[in-house]
C-alpha positions, 0 to 999 in steps of 0.5 A, spaced: 920 643 942 920 636 944 922 629 942 916 624 942 915 616 939 908 617 938 902 611 934 900 611 929 892 612 929 891 610 921 893 611 914 888 614 909 889 615 902 886 621 899 888 621 891 894 619 887 899 617 891 897 623 897 895 620 903 894 622 911 897 620 916 893 620 922 897 620 929 895 620 937 901 625 940 896 630 944 904 633 947 903 637 940 896 636 939 895 642 944 901 646 943 901 645 935 899 653 930 897 653 924 903 653 918 908 650 924 912 643 923 914 637 926 920 632 923 920 625 923 925 621 924 922 616 919 926 608 920 930 607 926 935 605 921 936 612 918 941 617 922 937 621 927 939 627 926 936 626 918 929 626 919 924 631 914 919 636 915 912 635 915 906 641 915 902 640 920 895 640 916 890 638 921 889 637 929 883 634 932 883 633 939 889 629 941 891 627 934 895 631 928 894 629 922 900 629 916 899 629 907 904 627 904 906 624 897 910 619 896 916 621 892 921 618 895 924 612 900 921 616 906 914 617 904 914 610 901 917 608 908 911 612 912 905 610 907 906 603 910 905 604 916 901 601 920 896 602 926 900 602 933 906 603 929 910 608 933 914 614 930 919 619 933 917 625 932 920 631 934 916 639 935 912 643 933 917 647 929 918 654 926 913 660 926 906 660 924 901 663 920 900 670 923 893 670 924 892 675 928 891 681 924 886 685 923 882 683 916 875 681 915 878 676 909 881 670 909 884 669 902 888 661 901 893 660 895 896 653 893 899 649 889 898 642 890 902 639 896 902 646 898 895 645 901 897 642 906 897 647 913 891 650 911 885 645 914 888 646 920 888 654 919 881 653 916 878 650 923 881 654 927 878 660 924 872 657 922 866 662 922 869 668 925 872 671 918 870 669 910 875 664 907 876 663 900 881 658 897 884 658 891 886 651 890 890 648 883 895 642 881 897 640 875 891 635 874 884 634 877 887 628 881 893 634 884 887 637 888 886 635 895 880 638 897 881 635 904 878 641 910 877 646 905 871 650 904 868 656 899 873 653 893 875 655 886 879 650 882 884 651 877 889 645 873 894 647 868 890 641 863 884 644 864 881 637 867 878 640 873 876 647 874 879 653 870 885 652 865 892 655 868 895 656 875 892 659 881 896 665 881 892 665 873 886 664 877 886 669 883 887 675 878 881 672 874 876 673 880 879 679 883 873 682 883 872 677 889 877 681 892 876 688 891 873 693 897 875 689 902 880 687 907 883 681 906 890 677 908 892 672 903 896 665 906 899 661 900 904 655 899 907 651 894 912 651 889 917 656 889 914 659 881 908 659 884 910 664 890 914 668 887 910 670 881 904 671 886 909 676 889 909 679 883 901 679 884 901 682 890 906 687 890 902 689 884 895 690 889 899 692 894 896 685 898 898 684 904 900 675 904 905 670 909 907 664 905 910 657 907 916 656 905 918 649 903 926 647 903 929 640 905 931 640 912 935 635 916 935 638 924 929 643 924 932 648 929 937 651 926 943 647 927 945 644 920 945 652 917 942 647 911 936 651 909 938 658 907 932 663 904 934 670 900 933 675 905 930 682 902 934 689 907 937 684 911 944 685 914 945 677 915 942 677 908 939 670 909 933 666 914 933 659 916 927 656 913 927 652 920 927 657 925 926 663 922 920 661 918 918 658 915 912 662 914 914 668 912 911 675 909 912 675 903 915 683 901 921 679 906 923 673 902 927 673 895 923 668 892 
């Protein structure tokens, strides 16, 4: 974990209020792993202890990419960054996805901005395993296909792909998973992850999920990001320290 001031290379608009921030930071690019995150101090005027967590969306050489949507003052500040502007970063943080398990097919389940961790994962896996991506959003404007492959789509309003949520999309295409040694990796709203947990338990599928939570410190000092644990004496994990990636069987969503 390092605190680094790094220059912005570019900010690209993908869809609606969804942007892709490219940052030159070789120190993190060389050590980050899919599913880990960084904490960004969005402005010099903000408390240095109060940072914003962002998944590392992709890594290309000495550059990392951050995918985000504009939903508050902090992300507005990020969206207005110009090439050469410096950003104060803390990372890499947390535990990422376990890509070493004995599985031959990777199933990605992403809801909306929950697609953020998966371009990096897709790049790392390359052609070594089959990848099937299930992508959902409220409408076609909420779908982020950047860096993903073999994509099946659903939207709540039916404006693109199947009408319904991403878990229903997986259920409708469960024949693609039968007879394969699969591992599901997921990120999205808690309602989606909760429904996915039920589905995985019913079908005995292995699944890891990247959980979302407001964080201040990013490394367990403030104790501000608990998630309820299953069969653990302490009864909770910290998302920043113990996660953000968990086996879906180990947490209560």
